N, C-alpha and C positions, 0 to 999 in steps of 0.2 A: 407431500411426503418427500423427504430428502433422498436424493440419489446417492447411494453408498459409494459410488465411484468418484463423486465430485466433492471438493471442499466447499464448505458453506462460508460465505463472505458477507460481512456487513461493512459497507463504505462509511467512513466517519469523516465528515466534511465541515468546514467552517473557517472563519478568518483566524489570523494569528491571535493567540491569547483568548480564544473562545472557550477553551477548556477541553479540547479534543483529547489531549494526552491524559489529563486528570480523569476524565470519564472512562477512557479506555482502560486505565489501571483499575478502576472500580469494577468495570464489567469483567475484566480478566480475572480479578480476585473472586468475584461473586459467581460468575457463570462458567469459568474455565476456558474462555476464549483465549487465543494467542493474539497479542497486539503486535501488528507490524506497521512501523512508520516508514512510509515510502522515502521521505527525506533522510531519515537516519540510515536506511539501507544504502542509499546513494552515497552518503558521506562515508560510510564504512567501506564500501566498495572502492571509492576513490583512494582510500589509504592502503589498499591491498597492493603490494609490490608486483605481483604477477597477474593482476586483473586484466582481462581482455577489454574491459570497459573503462578502466580508471582514467585514462587521459581524456577520453571523450566526455565523461562525466565532469571532470575538472573544468574543461573548456565551457561546458554549458553552465555550470555553477558560477564561474567567473563572469560570464557574459549575462547572467540573469535570464538565460533562456531555458526552456523546458527540455529536459532530457528525453530522447526518443522513447516512445511508449514501449517499444520492443525490449529495450534495456531494463526499464522499470519492471515490466511484467516478468522478465527473466529472473530478476532478483527476488521478486515476490514469490514466484513459483518455486524457486530453489529453497527459500525459507519455509514455505508450506511443506514441501516434500521432506525436509530434514527435521521438521518440528515434532513429528509424532502426534500432531493434533489434527482435528478435522474442522474446527470452527475458528474463524479469523476475523479480527477487526483490522481493517486497512485504513490507516490514518493518513490524510493528506493526498489521497489519490482516488479518483481521477481529478485532474486539475482543469480539464477542458473537454470539449466534445471529442477532439482527436484522441485524447487519452481513453475515453470511454469506448470509442469505436475500436481502438487498438486492443483494449482489454477484451472486448467481445470476440475479436478475431483470434488473439493469442491464447485466451483461456477457455475457449469453447470446449466443452467436454471435460475440463479440468476443475473449474470452479464455478459455482452458481452464486450470484448476488442475491441474497435473501432479503436484505433491507438496506436502507441508507439512513444514517443519522446525520442531520444537518443542524449545526449550532449557529443560530442567527442571533447574534448578540450586538447590542449597541457598542460603539467604539469605546465609550468610557467604562 
């Protein structure tokens, strides 16, 4: 039974080109979930002139390093809170165990991961 005080989350994972975005669009249309792309949120935040995280995000994206989980969770949480929705597809996050541990710490009592969709596709 869903806790009414928590957002319901489905993590959507898989390699580049595996169809995460396409399937998220279909699930969003059919089931009313809100699709949140972690990468897209980071790129948007980087472009915000008054962002407290913009420069740090830009540095990580330039270096090919992973943005601190606290920043990514903050952006995801902000989107959840302003969306008016309760069910979310989070595309491209978590990227590693540190991300998952950070999510569990930052989002405890806020969001509950209900499922994980993993698209395991051949490179071709």
